[in-house]
PLY file of the C-alpha trace (Angstrom):
ply
format ascii 1.0
element vertex 206
property float x
property float y
property float z
element edge 205
property int vertex1
property int vertex2
end_header
33.40 11.52 -4.22
33.15 10.07 -0.33
33.49 11.57 3.25
32.69 15.46 2.62
32.26 17.44 5.65
30.72 20.88 5.74
32.37 23.58 7.59
29.25 25.70 8.56
29.39 29.31 10.37
26.59 31.93 10.04
26.05 35.95 11.88
22.91 37.23 13.11
22.42 41.36 13.55
19.63 42.68 15.44
17.28 45.54 14.35
18.45 48.92 15.57
17.18 49.21 18.78
16.43 45.64 19.62
17.41 42.54 21.79
16.72 40.04 19.57
17.92 38.99 15.91
14.52 38.50 13.36
16.44 35.62 11.73
17.25 32.26 13.21
19.45 29.39 12.07
19.16 25.88 12.82
21.86 23.65 11.81
20.99 19.51 12.13
23.43 16.28 11.48
21.39 13.68 10.17
23.20 10.44 11.09
26.34 10.14 8.94
24.56 10.84 5.87
24.17 14.18 5.63
23.57 17.24 7.18
20.62 20.64 6.74
20.99 24.01 7.64
17.80 26.01 7.94
17.08 29.96 7.85
14.32 31.40 8.63
13.40 34.41 8.56
10.95 36.21 10.71
8.36 39.09 9.55
9.09 42.47 10.59
12.06 42.36 13.66
12.62 42.05 17.49
10.26 39.49 19.32
7.90 38.83 17.16
10.13 38.25 14.24
12.51 36.01 16.53
9.63 34.08 17.64
8.32 33.83 14.19
11.71 32.22 12.62
12.73 30.32 15.68
9.50 28.53 15.39
9.66 28.37 11.48
13.94 26.66 11.61
12.53 24.36 14.88
9.72 22.56 12.88
11.67 22.19 9.45
14.27 21.17 11.15
12.76 18.65 13.83
10.84 17.32 10.85
13.74 16.85 8.56
15.56 15.29 11.40
13.23 12.51 11.81
13.17 12.21 7.92
10.09 13.60 6.20
10.13 15.88 3.03
10.16 19.00 2.76
6.53 18.91 1.34
5.72 17.47 4.24
7.71 20.84 5.86
6.11 23.46 3.93
2.66 22.25 3.84
3.36 22.36 7.97
4.61 25.99 8.25
1.64 27.04 5.80
-0.97 25.58 7.81
0.91 27.26 10.90
2.16 30.14 9.77
-0.80 32.49 8.04
-0.25 35.47 5.37
-0.71 38.32 6.78
-4.03 40.55 5.57
-2.46 43.80 5.57
1.21 42.99 3.77
-0.09 40.00 2.39
3.26 38.15 2.75
4.33 35.34 4.89
5.13 35.87 8.12
8.40 33.44 7.95
10.06 32.57 4.44
13.12 30.03 5.00
16.13 28.12 2.95
16.70 24.94 3.60
20.01 23.53 2.86
21.37 19.71 2.85
24.29 18.50 1.94
25.09 14.82 1.74
28.30 13.24 2.30
28.41 11.35 -1.10
28.71 14.99 -2.59
25.03 15.43 -3.29
23.10 18.44 -2.05
19.79 19.66 -1.86
18.14 23.34 -1.64
14.84 24.78 -1.69
14.17 28.51 -1.07
10.90 30.38 -0.24
10.45 33.88 -0.57
14.74 34.33 0.32
17.06 35.94 -1.47
18.57 32.96 -3.73
22.07 31.30 -2.12
24.99 32.10 -3.71
27.32 29.45 -4.26
31.30 30.28 -4.96
34.10 27.48 -6.60
37.03 28.12 -7.04
36.68 32.01 -6.32
33.84 32.64 -8.83
30.29 32.84 -8.78
28.55 29.46 -9.97
24.78 29.55 -11.48
22.78 26.51 -10.48
19.67 25.79 -12.11
16.60 25.57 -10.30
12.83 24.55 -10.45
10.06 26.20 -9.10
6.52 24.91 -8.28
3.60 25.46 -6.06
3.09 23.86 -2.69
0.09 24.64 -0.63
-0.32 27.90 -2.89
3.39 28.76 -2.04
6.12 29.24 -4.85
9.54 27.66 -3.50
12.67 27.19 -5.96
14.55 23.97 -6.02
17.70 22.86 -6.42
19.54 19.01 -7.07
23.26 19.44 -7.62
26.05 17.95 -6.91
29.15 19.83 -4.93
32.67 19.75 -4.63
35.61 19.94 -2.26
36.28 23.66 -1.33
32.67 25.15 -2.48
31.08 28.26 -0.48
27.38 27.97 -0.29
26.39 31.51 1.23
22.62 31.88 2.60
21.23 35.13 3.86
17.97 36.70 4.75
16.15 39.93 2.65
17.86 41.93 5.42
21.50 41.55 3.81
20.36 42.46 0.48
18.23 45.20 1.73
21.54 46.73 3.37
21.91 50.61 2.34
18.43 51.33 1.08
18.19 54.99 0.39
21.85 55.45 1.58
24.68 54.28 -0.41
22.49 52.29 -2.51
19.22 52.90 -3.03
17.42 49.88 -3.71
20.14 48.12 -1.27
22.65 46.21 -1.28
21.31 43.61 -3.60
22.36 39.77 -4.28
24.56 40.73 -7.73
26.49 42.84 -5.41
26.70 41.03 -2.24
28.00 38.21 -4.83
30.83 40.60 -6.12
31.42 41.55 -2.36
32.20 37.69 -1.56
33.77 37.30 -4.70
36.57 40.16 -3.29
37.44 38.36 -0.52
38.68 35.05 -2.29
42.35 35.46 -2.81
44.34 32.72 -3.09
43.80 31.46 0.74
40.62 29.61 1.46
38.84 30.83 4.84
36.30 29.23 7.01
32.74 29.64 6.83
32.86 31.75 10.08
35.29 34.36 8.98
33.25 34.96 5.35
30.23 35.46 7.80
32.14 37.76 9.68
32.80 39.76 6.24
29.60 39.65 5.07
27.82 41.09 8.43
30.53 43.57 9.14
29.75 44.99 5.32
26.09 45.17 6.20
26.29 46.94 9.34
28.34 49.53 7.27
26.09 49.67 5.01
22.80 50.47 7.34
0 1
1 2
2 3
3 4
4 5
5 6
6 7
7 8
8 9
9 10
10 11
11 12
12 13
13 14
14 15
15 16
16 17
17 18
18 19
19 20
20 21
21 22
22 23
23 24
24 25
25 26
26 27
27 28
28 29
29 30
30 31
31 32
32 33
33 34
34 35
35 36
36 37
37 38
38 39
39 40
40 41
41 42
42 43
43 44
44 45
45 46
46 47
47 48
48 49
49 50
50 51
51 52
52 53
53 54
54 55
55 56
56 57
57 58
58 59
59 60
60 61
61 62
62 63
63 64
64 65
65 66
66 67
67 68
68 69
69 70
70 71
71 72
72 73
73 74
74 75
75 76
76 77
77 78
78 79
79 80
80 81
81 82
82 83
83 84
84 85
85 86
86 87
87 88
88 89
89 90
90 91
91 92
92 93
93 94
94 95
95 96
96 97
97 98
98 99
99 100
100 101
101 102
102 103
103 104
104 105
105 106
106 107
107 108
108 109
109 110
110 111
111 112
112 113
113 114
114 115
115 116
116 117
117 118
118 119
119 120
120 121
121 122
122 123
123 124
124 125
125 126
126 127
127 128
128 129
129 130
130 131
131 132
132 133
133 134
134 135
135 136
136 137
137 138
138 139
139 140
140 141
141 142
142 143
143 144
144 145
145 146
146 147
147 148
148 149
149 150
150 151
151 152
152 153
153 154
154 155
155 156
156 157
157 158
158 159
159 160
160 161
161 162
162 163
163 164
164 165
165 166
166 167
167 168
168 169
169 170
170 171
171 172
172 173
173 174
174 175
175 176
176 177
177 178
178 179
179 180
180 181
181 182
182 183
183 184
184 185
185 186
186 187
187 188
188 189
189 190
190 191
191 192
192 193
193 194
194 195
195 196
196 197
197 198
198 199
199 200
200 201
201 202
202 203
203 204
204 205
């Protein structure tokens, strides 16, 4: 398989009353061989969360653009963004997806909802491994992709939508996956359109 290209689209929604979003996305072409997508989610909301997520995404995308390994990125984040003493959680979480033109893909997730993979209109379960880096547990996936595969990365703002309302414990990854599957009839859609479907549903649930 040669010369695959990625159609990338994303949408963000601000917390009520905030002018900035706590999530940040960076898209980093790596020469002619691959493209890296970084999603970072800062703790809290508004300006503070935006600064944390932007810093995290920029560190990761810059390091990977320079050809450094994900281990170096995670260790740098671990040293740069400490654990909150009150909540005992990281100040920022992240997911990194690298898509190679030859059909390979590498995905690493740190404390984010697992990526939803859609192939032929159906959810595809991909095996992963877990390991500890700098005291942080990360999930890693290495797999081959096919033309027209969809990868839906999200922060917990998506899975928590509807908490205490329609869904007592939030929309949840399973329901998000079902919602996405329902959008696939017999037609292909752009990444931006799919992102709009998901974010609009989030807004309704919130």
